[in-house]
C-alpha positions as CSV (number, residue, x, y, z in Angstrom):
1,M,42.7,339.4,140.6
2,D,41.4,342.9,141.9
3,I,43.4,344.7,145.0
4,N,41.0,343.9,147.4
5,A,40.8,340.2,147.0
6,E,44.6,340.4,146.8
7,L,45.0,342.3,150.2
8,R,41.9,339.7,151.5
9,L,44.2,336.6,150.5
10,S,47.3,337.9,151.6
11,F,46.4,337.7,155.4
12,Y,47.0,334.3,154.9
13,R,50.5,332.6,154.0
14,E,51.3,329.1,152.7
15,I,52.6,327.4,154.8
16,A,52.2,323.6,152.8
17,I,50.4,322.0,149.6
18,L,47.9,320.1,150.6
19,N,46.9,318.9,146.6
20,E,48.4,320.8,144.3
21,E,46.0,319.7,140.8
22,H,43.0,320.8,143.5
23,G,44.2,323.9,144.5
24,V,44.4,323.3,148.3
25,T,46.9,324.4,150.4
26,L,47.6,325.2,154.6
27,V,48.0,328.4,155.2
28,Q,48.3,330.4,158.5
29,H,46.9,333.9,159.4
30,V,49.8,336.0,159.6
31,E,48.4,338.0,162.5
32,T,46.9,335.5,164.6
33,K,48.9,332.4,163.6
34,K,45.8,330.5,163.2
35,V,46.2,327.7,160.6
36,F,43.5,327.6,157.7
37,V,43.1,325.7,154.1
38,K,42.9,327.8,151.3
39,K,41.3,326.1,148.4
40,K,40.9,327.5,144.5
41,L,37.2,326.4,143.1
42,T,36.1,327.0,139.5
43,I,33.0,324.8,139.6
44,Y,30.5,326.2,142.6
45,D,27.6,327.6,143.6
46,I,28.3,330.3,145.9
47,R,24.8,330.7,147.8
48,V,25.8,326.9,149.9
49,F,29.3,328.4,150.6
50,Q,27.7,331.3,151.6
51,H,25.5,329.8,153.6
52,L,27.9,327.2,155.3
53,M,29.6,330.4,156.3
54,S,26.4,332.5,157.9
55,C,25.7,328.5,159.5
56,S,27.9,327.0,161.9
57,I,27.0,323.3,161.4
58,P,28.6,320.4,163.4
59,G,30.3,318.1,160.8
60,I,31.2,320.9,158.6
61,P,34.5,322.5,158.6
62,K,34.2,326.7,159.4
63,I,34.4,328.9,157.3
64,Q,36.8,331.4,157.8
65,E,36.1,334.1,154.9
66,L,35.4,333.9,150.7
67,V,37.3,335.8,148.2
68,E,35.6,335.5,145.2
69,T,37.9,337.4,142.2
70,D,38.8,336.5,138.1
71,G,35.9,333.8,138.2
72,N,37.4,332.0,141.6
73,L,36.4,331.0,144.6
74,Y,39.4,331.3,147.0
75,V,37.4,329.5,150.6
76,I,39.4,330.0,153.8
77,E,38.6,327.3,155.9
78,E,38.9,325.6,159.3
79,Y,41.1,323.3,159.1
80,I,40.3,319.3,160.4
81,S,43.2,317.0,161.6
82,G,42.2,313.7,161.3
83,M,43.0,310.7,158.9
84,S,40.4,310.5,155.7
85,L,38.2,307.7,156.3
86,C,39.7,306.9,152.0
87,E,43.1,306.1,154.4
88,K,41.2,304.5,156.9
89,L,39.8,301.7,154.9
90,D,42.8,301.2,152.8
91,N,44.8,300.7,156.4
92,I,41.7,298.1,157.8
93,G,40.2,296.3,154.3
94,H,36.7,297.2,156.4
95,L,34.7,298.1,159.4
96,P,32.7,296.6,162.2
97,T,29.4,297.1,161.8
98,A,29.0,299.3,164.7
99,T,32.4,301.7,163.4
100,A,30.6,302.0,160.1
101,L,27.0,302.8,161.3
102,S,27.9,304.9,163.8
103,Y,29.8,306.5,160.7
104,I,26.6,307.1,158.8
105,R,24.4,308.4,161.2
106,Q,26.8,310.6,162.0
107,L,26.9,311.5,157.9
108,C,22.6,312.0,157.9
109,D,23.4,314.3,160.9
110,I,25.2,316.7,158.7
111,L,23.6,316.6,156.1
112,R,19.8,316.7,157.6
113,P,20.1,320.4,158.3
114,L,21.5,320.6,154.7
115,H,18.7,318.9,152.6
116,K,15.9,320.7,155.2
117,L,16.7,323.8,153.7
118,S,14.1,326.0,151.0
119,P,15.6,325.4,148.8
120,P,17.7,321.8,150.3
121,I,21.3,322.0,149.5
122,V,23.2,318.5,148.2
123,H,26.7,318.0,149.0
124,R,27.1,315.6,145.6
125,D,30.8,313.8,146.5
126,I,30.1,312.7,149.1
127,K,32.5,309.1,149.2
128,P,35.8,308.0,151.4
129,S,38.7,311.0,151.0
130,N,36.0,313.4,151.7
131,I,34.9,312.7,154.9
132,I,37.4,313.6,157.6
133,V,37.6,310.7,161.1
134,T,39.2,312.7,164.3
135,S,40.7,311.2,166.7
136,A,38.3,310.9,168.7
137,G,35.9,309.2,166.4
138,Q,34.0,312.4,164.6
139,L,33.3,313.2,161.5
140,Y,33.4,316.1,159.0
141,L,32.1,315.9,156.0
142,V,34.7,318.6,153.4
143,D,34.9,319.3,149.3
144,F,31.4,321.4,149.0
145,N,32.9,322.4,145.8
146,A,30.1,319.9,143.8
147,A,26.9,320.9,146.3
148,K,24.2,323.0,144.8
149,E,20.9,324.7,145.8
150,T,18.4,322.0,143.9
151,S,15.6,323.5,141.9
152,D,12.0,322.2,141.5
153,S,12.7,324.0,137.8
154,K,15.1,322.2,136.3
155,K,15.1,318.8,134.3
156,R,18.5,318.0,134.6
157,D,21.7,319.3,136.5
158,T,23.4,321.3,133.6
159,V,26.9,320.9,135.1
160,L,27.6,317.2,135.5
161,I,30.0,316.2,138.0
162,G,30.8,313.4,141.0
163,T,32.9,311.2,141.7
164,F,32.3,308.0,139.2
165,G,31.3,304.9,141.8
166,Y,29.4,307.3,144.0
167,A,27.5,310.0,142.2
168,A,24.2,308.9,141.4
169,P,22.8,308.4,138.2
170,E,20.9,311.8,137.7
171,Q,24.5,313.5,137.8
172,Y,25.6,311.9,134.1
173,G,22.4,314.1,133.0
174,F,19.1,311.6,133.9
175,S,17.4,314.2,135.8
176,A,18.3,316.7,138.4
177,S,20.1,316.1,141.9
178,Q,17.7,316.0,144.6
179,P,18.7,314.9,148.7
180,T,17.8,311.6,147.2
181,T,21.4,311.5,145.1
182,D,23.7,312.0,148.9
183,I,21.3,309.0,150.3
184,Y,22.0,306.9,147.2
185,A,26.4,307.7,147.7
186,L,25.4,307.3,151.5
187,G,24.7,303.4,150.1
188,V,27.8,303.5,148.3
189,L,29.7,304.1,151.8
190,L,27.7,302.4,153.6
191,N,28.5,298.8,151.4
192,E,32.0,299.8,151.2
193,M,32.4,300.0,154.5
194,L,30.7,297.4,155.8
195,T,32.7,295.2,153.1
196,G,35.6,296.8,152.2
197,K,34.2,296.9,148.0
198,K,31.4,298.8,145.5
199,P,27.8,297.6,145.9
200,Q,28.5,296.0,142.2
201,E,31.6,293.6,143.9
202,E,29.9,292.8,146.7
203,I,26.5,293.9,149.2
204,P,27.0,292.7,152.9
205,P,24.7,289.8,154.1
206,G,22.5,290.6,156.5
207,P,19.5,292.8,156.8
208,L,21.2,295.7,156.1
209,A,21.9,294.4,152.4
210,S,18.2,295.2,151.4
211,V,18.8,298.9,153.2
212,I,21.5,298.9,150.5
213,K,20.1,298.4,148.2
214,K,17.0,300.5,148.5
215,C,19.7,303.7,148.2
216,L,21.0,303.0,145.4
217,Q,17.5,302.2,143.0
218,M,17.8,303.5,140.1
219,E,14.9,305.8,139.7
220,P,15.3,308.9,142.8
221,S,11.8,307.9,143.8
222,N,12.1,304.4,145.3
223,R,14.9,305.4,147.9
224,Y,14.2,307.0,150.9
225,Q,13.1,310.0,150.3
226,N,14.9,312.3,153.6
227,I,17.3,311.3,155.6
228,D,14.8,310.4,158.6
229,Q,13.6,307.2,156.2
230,L,17.1,306.4,156.0
231,L,18.0,306.2,159.7
232,R,15.1,305.2,160.8
233,E,15.4,302.1,159.0
234,I,19.3,301.0,160.0
235,D,17.4,301.6,163.0
236,I,15.5,298.7,162.5
237,K,17.3,296.9,161.0
238,S,20.7,296.8,162.8
239,I,18.7,295.6,165.5
240,T,18.0,292.0,164.7
241,P,19.3,288.9,166.1
242,K,22.0,288.2,163.0
243,T,23.4,291.8,163.6
244,A,23.9,291.0,167.8
245,R,25.3,287.8,166.7
246,V,27.9,288.9,163.8
247,K,28.7,291.5,167.1
248,V,28.7,288.8,169.5
249,H,31.6,286.9,166.9
250,E,33.5,290.2,166.7
251,W,34.6,290.2,170.0
252,F,36.3,287.0,169.7
253,I,39.9,286.8,170.8
254,P,42.0,286.4,167.8
255,G,42.1,282.6,166.1
256,F,39.0,282.2,166.3
257,R,37.0,284.9,164.4
258,S,37.0,282.8,161.4
259,N,35.5,279.8,160.6
260,K,38.2,277.9,159.6
261,P,39.2,274.9,162.3
262,S,43.1,274.9,161.4
263,R,43.5,278.1,162.7
264,W,41.6,277.6,165.6
265,I,43.9,274.3,166.4
266,L,46.4,276.6,166.2
267,A,45.0,279.1,168.5
268,I,44.3,276.5,170.5
269,I,48.0,275.6,170.8
270,W,49.2,278.6,171.8
271,Y,47.3,279.7,174.0
272,S,47.6,276.6,175.6
273,F,51.6,277.5,175.4
274,I,50.5,280.6,177.2
275,V,49.3,279.2,180.2
276,L,51.2,276.6,180.0
277,V,54.7,279.0,180.4
278,S,53.5,281.4,182.5
279,S,52.1,278.1,185.0
280,A,55.9,276.7,184.6
281,A,57.6,280.4,185.8
282,V,60.2,280.5,188.5
283,V,61.5,283.7,190.6
284,K,64.4,282.9,192.5
285,E,63.7,284.1,196.0
286,A,60.5,284.8,195.6
287,G,57.5,283.5,197.8
288,P,54.2,281.8,197.2
289,T,52.1,285.6,197.0
290,A,55.2,287.0,194.6
291,L,55.1,284.1,192.7
292,T,51.8,284.0,192.0
293,I,51.5,287.3,190.6
294,F,54.5,287.4,188.9
295,R,53.1,284.4,186.9
296,I,49.4,286.1,186.8
297,F,51.9,289.3,184.8
298,Y,53.7,286.6,183.4
299,F,50.1,285.6,181.7
300,I,48.7,288.6,180.9
301,A,52.0,289.6,179.0
302,F,51.7,287.2,176.2
303,F,47.7,287.4,176.6
304,A,48.0,291.3,175.5
305,E,50.1,291.3,173.5
306,T,48.7,288.3,171.2
307,L,45.7,290.7,171.1
308,W,47.7,293.4,170.1
309,I,49.7,291.7,167.3
310,G,46.1,290.0,166.3
311,N,44.8,294.3,166.0
312,Y,41.7,292.1,167.9
313,R,38.9,295.0,167.4
314,K,40.9,297.0,165.5
315,I,43.1,298.4,168.2
316,W,45.6,299.5,165.7
317,S,43.5,301.8,163.5
318,Y,43.4,303.9,167.6
319,F,47.5,304.1,167.2
320,P,49.7,306.2,165.3
321,L,52.0,304.5,163.2
322,S,50.1,301.5,163.4
323,R,47.6,303.0,161.3
324,H,49.7,304.4,159.4
325,P,48.8,303.5,154.7
326,N,52.8,302.8,154.0
327,Y,53.0,298.7,154.8
328,I,56.9,299.3,156.3
329,I,55.8,301.9,159.1
330,R,52.9,300.1,159.7
331,V,54.2,296.9,160.7
332,L,57.4,299.2,162.5
333,G,54.2,300.9,164.0
334,V,53.1,297.9,165.3
335,A,56.3,295.9,166.8
336,C,57.1,300.0,169.0
337,W,53.9,299.4,169.9
338,A,54.1,295.7,171.0
339,F,57.1,297.1,173.0
340,V,55.8,299.8,174.5
341,L,52.9,297.4,176.5
342,L,55.2,294.7,177.0
343,F,57.3,297.6,179.1
344,A,54.1,298.9,180.7
345,I,53.2,295.3,181.7
346,V,56.9,295.1,183.6
347,I,57.1,298.8,184.9
348,I,53.9,297.3,186.7
349,M,54.8,294.0,187.6
350,A,58.2,295.9,189.6
351,I,55.4,297.7,191.3
352,L,53.5,295.0,192.8
353,T,55.8,292.7,193.8
354,R,59.0,295.0,195.0
355,N,57.4,294.7,198.6
356,L,56.5,291.1,198.6
């Protein structure tokens, strides 16, 4: 490593290893104390990173510095706090249709300015582990080490790179990567978000199936040719009556979201029990008004805990610990937040009934 490169990199002190195998570390600038991610790349297209550094694109981490030396590229980029989409899918299996479509639209907005460049830049490695979801639900597309500028003069990719299951056929040397290569990966990703499985295992029922199948055509010319075509088709398919019914079904309370009558019976028994116990609750020396309020809050406490334990509307994914990939920690997190919820309801009830 030359002296200039070593000097520039010396301003970033390593504080943690994020991925030892791929040379990804968390670093801190010794003067500003700001935290960044440092990556060491051996295969890369320098023009891609130069463009990303010069043009700030929402949804892509900002590049702070590029240092090229000894055939390696060191990338210092913005650190994004959040959970990878891979972790999110591991936690909950698959996403609600509305959430999956929101994520696809965000990814399309990120890719559009790259695909419209001359020549276009294609990411070539779109997959759940390369997508970060922040606590606010904003997506970031990371890991551009496989990205490249396309070339009309090349009949096929000279460097075969990508992730099996997400990589389009042309990434294995059949032809040259183009924006349609990323559209193929978006089809795989949409399928996985809706079903929790790869397309070869299961295709989701409904109108979005045709969108996914077109994205996955072996011949690039048979896919959507650009991001806007894909988005228009998604907008058309996502407002059909069948999709609307699916969205209504997602709002059903725990016990009634399944098609199994046995679960409906158990749910009816449980909710009837809540109503009976709440209406029969008694408080010593309480007046009629205070007793009514107490019984209402008694019911709210039972009902709220049921919604929480039943993971209504995938609520666990919004709270720390309860969305942790480790099963034991996740269970402890769910129990902890259940206690916090109950405690909050009791406090509110005590305040309202204090002067009654």
